[in-house]
C-alpha positions, 0 to 999 in steps of 0.5 A: 501502382498508386497508393490505395487507401481502403477502409471497410465499415460504417461511416461512424468509424471515419474518425477512428479510421483516420487515426488508425491510418496515421498510426499505420503510416507512422508504424508501417512495417512494425508488428504491434500486439493485438488485444485479447481481453479474455486472456487479460492481455492488453495491446493496441487494436491493430497490427501492421504486416511487413512482408518483403515480397508484397506490401500491398493487400489485395482486396477481392470481390468476395471480401468487398461483398463480405464487408457489405454484409458485415453485421458488426456495429459501427462503433465496433469497427476499429479495424482498418487496412493501412495504406501501403505502397509497392516497392519499385525496386522489386517491380519489373519494368513494363512495356507501355501497352502492358502499363496501359492495360493494367491502368485500365484494370486498376481504374475499374477496380478503383471505381468499385472502391469509390462506389463502395465508399459513396454507397456507405455514406448516408447522412442520417443515423436512420439511413446508416442503420438501414444500410448496415445489415446485421448478422447478430440481430438485437433482441431488444426493439429499443436497442438496435445494437449488440455490442458488449460494454466490456469487450466491445464485441458484437458477436455474443449474447448480451444482458441489457441494463434496465437502469441504463435504458431509462437514461437512454445509455444502453449498456450491455454486458456479454455472458463471457465477460460477466463470467470472467470479470463479474462472477459475483453478479447474476444475470438478474443483478445486471438487468437491475443495475449493470456494473457501470451503474454500480460504479464497479465496471472494470473496463479500461475506460472506466478504470482510468477515469478520475471522476471517482465517487466520493464517500458519504462520510469521511471521518469528519462529523458535520455536527458542531457539537460532535466536533467539539466533543472530538476536539476535547477528546484529542486535547485530553490525550495530547495535553500531557505530551505537550506539557512534557515537550514544553518542559524539555524546551524550557529546561534547554532554555534555562541551560542557555541562560546559564551559559550566557550568564544572563536572566531567563527573560533576557535570553533571545533564541534565534529563529531559523529560516525554515522551509515547509518542504524540508525535514530537519533531523538530528545528525547524531540520532536521526530523529526528527527535530520539531522546534528547539535544537542546537546548530553549528554556524560553521558546518550546519550540524544539528543536535536535538534536545534529547541528545543535548541532555544525554551528552551533559549527563554523560550517557549518550545512548545512541549507537554510533557504530554500524553493525554488519551481519554477513550472509554467504550464498552457498548456492541453490542446492543448499537452500534445499537441504544439500551440502554446498561448499561453493561460496558465490557471494557475501551479503551483509545486513542491515547495510554494507560496510567496507571496514570490519574494524574501526577506530574508537571515536573521539570523546565528546563532552559538554563544558561545566556550564553545559555548552556543547561544542561541535563534534569532531569530523569523525562524528560528523561535525567540524570540531570548531565552535559551539552549538547555538540554541535555535528554534523553528516556530518561535521561542514562546510558541509552544509554551503559548500553545500549552497555556491556551490548551489549559485555558480552554480545558478549564473553561470547557471541561475535558471530554467525559471519557475513561482513560483506565485500561479496564476489561470490556464487559463483553469479555465476561463470556470468556470464563467457561462459556461457549461463545456463539456470538460472532462478534467475539473470535477466540484467538488464544488459550492463555489460562491466566488471562481474560483477553483470549477473544478478539472483538470482531464486529460486522462492518454494517453494524458500525455507525459513524461516530459510534466508537465507544465499544471500539475504544474500550478494546483499542485502549487495551492494546487489543487487535480488532477484526472488522468483518465484511468491509467489502460489502460497503463498497461498490464491488470493484474487482481487485483481480490482479489483471484488473489492477494491471489493466487500470495501471498499465496505460498510465505507466506508458503515458508517464514514459515508462516502458519497463514492466519489470518489478522487483519481488522478494523470494521468500525462500532465500529472502533475496530480491528478484526481477520479474515481468509484472504479467508473469508475476500476476500469472503466478499469482493465480496459477502458481510457480515452482522451483526447478525441483517442484518446491513452491516458489513464494514471491512477494510484491510490496507497495505496487504501485508505489504508495506515493502514486497509488491514488494517481495510478489506481484512482478507482481502487484508491477510492474503493479502499477508502470506502471500505475503511471502517472507523473512518474517524481514526483511519481516513488519511485526510479527514479523520478527526481522530487521526493525528496524521491527518492534522499535518496541514500546509496552510496551518504550518504557513500560519505558524511560520508567518508565511500565510500571505506568501504565494507558493505551491510548495507543499509540506512534506508528510510521512508516507503512511499509505495506502500500500499494496502487498501482493503475495503468493500463498500455500495452505500448509506450513512448509517450514522453509520458504513460506510466504510470510511477513516476518516478525516486526513492530510498526511505530504507528497503528495500522489497518490491513484489509484483505481485498482479494484471494486466489486458490492455487492448488498444487498437483498431486505429484508435487505434494510427494516431491514436497514431502521428500524435500521437507525430510531433507530440510529437517535433516539439514536443520538438525545438523545446523540449527539443532545440533545441541537441542533434543531431537525429540523436540524437533520431531514435535515441531514437525508434527505441529507444523502439519497440524496447522493445515486446518487453517486452509479455509482462510486467506492468511494466518496472523500472530499478534503479540501483546505489548506486555509480552514483548520483553519475554518475547525478545528474551526468547528470540535472543536465546534461540535466534540461531535456530532461524534462517534468513538471507540465502537460507543461512542461520541467523548468527547475530541479531541487533534487535530480534524484532526490529531486524525483521529477520525471524519468523516463528513457526508453529514449533517455535510458538509452542516452545515460546509458550513452554519456556516463557508462558507467552502466546500470541493472538492467532487467527485467520484473516478472511476475504473482506476482513480489516485487521486493526493492529495497535502500535507496539504489538509485534506481529507476523503473517503467513499467507494461505492463499495468494493474497492482495492486501492493502494497508494504511498507517494512522496514529490514534490519540490513545496510542500516541505514548506507545508511538513515542516510546517506539521512536525512542527505541528506534533512536538507539539502534545502530546508524545503518539499521533499517528501522533507524530513520524517524519516518513517522515524525510523531512528535511533530504530528502531535504538536500539529494535532493539538494546535489544530484541536485548540484552534478548531475548538475555539472557533466552534465554541464561538460559532455555537455561541452565536447560534444559541445567542448565549455563552458556551463553555464559560465564554462571555 
């Protein structure tokens, strides 16, 4: 029998049917997934059957009649019967008479098919509609169709958008899709403006479009006078750093003149051939090199100015050893309180090392004149020759920038701002007064402090450029919580299935068919591979271990922050629109965000590469946005909680809670959890508190149960004050063996109790910390739609009460530049293999570019305003 090609449906689907026909031919015999929108599972809208006995689909007269009476809209018909051929091998030989008789029957059948195709080929749209009988009659005379924009189905009752009708677009949404994907919108809301009109539609087509709406305000004021004030404000904070930076470079140049035995004016420093897409790091301390440095001409060993100074003074602070901390895997039973002598695997942290005992490194000294030789091979150098002084920008570029900044400050004056750290007047309510204003949230009970309350403004009350109240609290190093930031957005869903639907096809297009992701199991702090769909299912429904203990998984930075706005363009735009105080937070145009001042064009101008044609971009630090998707549990388990352990970021950060999901454990699971908790307590008494008072531990258990009062929120935050960090470190060094980390093993050793990110303070330890050292953090609950601002230098930890999707963005404010530099120096002296060792922020380079941007921008604006006013401005002639 010849191949048959039969398709049912209106002729508007000819193009779609042809495409499916090609796919059907190519993929004949393969079973393809079928789309099921309501279950959140995506796939292709067709499937091909591969049967050994029969490869031909017989179409009966009843099926043809059914097709003629079909009421599905032309656009909704994407099903096609692919061409198939009957295998000749399985077909018995026929006589000539039988063949003629069969051909006669087939001819009449084919004639029916041809007549059917001819009958359903009207030329005009009116004729097509007239030929199509609908089972589901439209209830709108102006709109003849019933197809839902979201699921593309026509067999459901729909709500029509009146705004789309005015544009003659006729968008419709069925009730199941409204309930599943847009629960916040009522039927009346969609009649007024559908999700498409609101820019919140989460169907596949809308999610994957790149023409996303832009923000009305991106943190860069349009008014020139406002810009002048902001540039002055930047210079007032950055000029002290620039003066110190220039002084260190001048001191190194003086040493070079002494080494050469010549006058300072005769010293010429070689400018290196520097590419804008490379990062130059010190080989000794691994911090970023901004300008002056010493380098070996033989082996290209580079040394920063700070290390040069310490070597000459004989007090090199950098730790030149790798520190190895071993953790033994004692099995899954050990994690749940049982004895286990089985040792499967040994894991080391922060990084692996093959040798436990290393020989002492050779001595490295400078000469009497200050000349530094290239270090020996054991230290990474070649041991031959000396390190020569070189520069990146030019030997006088930094000093000239400093003089220009001083000159413009003298002519224009500095911004009228207060740098003093005085308490904001709104905190006068702290003293024994019941605070009813929701702009203040009580977060601590320190008896000798006036900063127990946090500033919590509404996002709708924040006006562009009005930053005075924010700065009063930000300068003090206080966290700030901004409420209801999601009300400023279009309302795009952050449901994990929506994010997966938006991202999945792009992954396939990029050639990736592996949907496995690496998550962190909070019980043993180890990574696990899991299918992304299974992870998201656990996000909404929960997961548990073999013994009913809740399984808490965390997925960090998915999709990777470098691809976040490419794979999720709509969500990226939605997050930026939710950011409050965009002058500080906008990653590309925030006028007070120092990180936004790293410009490829400016760097080319500094390096005299402005006229060169190159598509190479400047390497910038990865500051986000980054997604943090994690499970949660309302009660503090004490072990395996969904937590972000205590750490300290070297930059400022804003963290927005975009989505939450309630996962209610079953009643029988609670009884098993309580039984396992008792086993954990016995094991902790035996291993962690062998020398401690048992009553103290009992008190800790009672306090853990008391934290269940926080179940109404999304996540619990503990943020410590900067001035309390020394005491916090002292407590953690004293009690670090009372904590568990990898494989659930006790923490036997810490390099740095905060930067190791291996400790989480439960309610018991927070109470003990306050009792012994008088230190208490700000503790508060982050609710859905709240943005938490964390100042640089404030250690913090988080525990999820629900399944949460948070999106975080790092930024660098001028007020906290000094703290960022202090942290960079703190990370600098960590061991070489420490997780926080690398200078990923490059804050000194960032500050140099920021002040250069402010000085040149201010000069241009002054001239522009002077020309408009036709009179001198800021002392210019």
